[in-house]
C-alpha positions, -999 to 999 in steps of 0.1 A, spaced: -83 -244 -120 -55 -229 -103 -65 -220 -62 -48 -186 -69 -72 -176 -99 -96 -149 -89 -114 -142 -119 -109 -146 -154 -120 -118 -181 -125 -122 -220 -117 -89 -235 -102 -79 -266 -107 -119 -278 -87 -129 -254 -85 -144 -217 -73 -124 -190 -68 -147 -158 -61 -128 -125 -48 -140 -101 -30 -135 -65 6 -129 -65 18 -151 -36 58 -138 -41 46 -100 -38 76 -76 -30 60 -50 -1 56 -16 -12 76 -7 17 106 -19 1 100 13 -25 108 48 -24 79 58 1 77 96 8 68 88 45 85 63 73 62 42 90 70 34 128 56 9 149 57 -8 189 48 -41 180 71 -71 187 45 -97 172 36 -83 139 56 -62 114 35 -32 106 61 -9 88 98 2 84 113 3 120 101 -8 154 106 17 179 98 24 215 68 48 222 93 73 235 107 73 201 72 77 184 61 106 214 96 125 200 88 125 164 56 133 165 58 164 190 83 174 166 73 205 146 92 198 120 76 170 111 44 157 97 29 134 114 -4 111 113 -14 85 137 -12 45 124 -40 22 133 -42 -16 133 -69 -38 133 -58 -73 138 -84 -102 138 -80 -129 113 -59 -108 94 -43 -72 95 -57 -36 86 -39 -4 90 -56 30 83 -49 66 95 -87 75 112 -85 43 137 -113 12 140 -146 9 160 -138 -22 174 -121 -14 211 -106 -55 211 -86 -60 183 -79 -26 173 -56 6 182 -27 28 177 2 11 166 25 35 156 27 68 130 38 76 97 57 109 92 81 128 68 101 160 73 93 193 66 129 193 53 123 164 30 94 180 15 113 209 8 137 192 -14 107 165 -29 88 195 -40 114 222 -46 101 248 -24 111 271 0 81 270 24 51 244 28 16 257 13 -16 243 29 -23 231 -4 10 213 -4 9 201 30 -31 187 20 -11 169 -8 17 155 11 -11 142 39 -30 126 13 3 109 2 5 90 35 -30 79 37 -23 65 3 10 49 18 -9 32 44 -39 20 23 -13 5 0 6 -12 29 -27 -22 44 -40 -38 9 -3 -54 12 -7 -71 45 -45 -81 36 -28 -106 4 -46 -80 -17 -17 -86 -44 -26 -97 -79 -11 -109 -109 -24 -117 -147 -15 -137 -172 -32 -133 -209 -42 -163 -233 -49 -162 -266 -79 -184 -280 -58 -217 -277 -46 -212 -243 -13 -200 -251 5 -173 -230 9 -138 -249 18 -116 -214 18 -116 -178 27 -90 -153 26 -93 -111 26 -71 -82 -1 -48 -86 -24 -41 -51 -54 -35 -55 -79 -55 -77 -92 -23 -99 -58 -18 -110 -49 -50 -122 -79 -52 -141 -72 -16 -161 -36 -28 -169 -45 -65 -177 -69 -50 -202 -46 -25 -215 -21 -51 -218 -47 -73 -240 -53 -48 -266 -16 -42 -273 -11 -79 -277 
C-alpha cells in the first residue's frame, strides 16, 4: 500500500486512487487577483515579505481593497482573513490586497459597484483559503485503474479533497 494513498473509490467499473501530491506547485505561482504581503522572517506566508510600514501604507491607501491575513502556526500553518481564537499561536501576519485600478482593468469597468466589490473580496478570501490548504498539504492527485490494475489516467495538483473526487469521477466516466 502506498503511504500517500488517501482513499480508493470504485466508480464506473474502475478504481480511483486518490493520493497526496508530494510535488505540488504553489497556487501563488498562478495568476492571482490579490497580492499577499507578510512580515514573518521565519515562514513563507505569501507573495512578498515586507516590513510593517509598507503594509500600513498599502492598507491605508484608499486606492486599494485590502483584507487582513491571519496565521495560526502550531504543528502546521493555517491562514484566514477573519482571525483565530488562539492568542498564543496566531495573529495577523500580513494583508492581501488588490488595487482598484487592477479591478477596473480586470472587469473592464469604470466604476467599482458594491456588487463587484463584494465579488473581489470573495475572490481574495478564496485565494487565502486556497493558499492555506496548500500550506496544510491538502493537495491531491488521482490515478484511475481498470479492473486488471492497469493505469488508465492520472492528474495531479487539485487543492481540496472534494475537487479531486469530483474530477476523478468525471475522468473515470470518460475512460
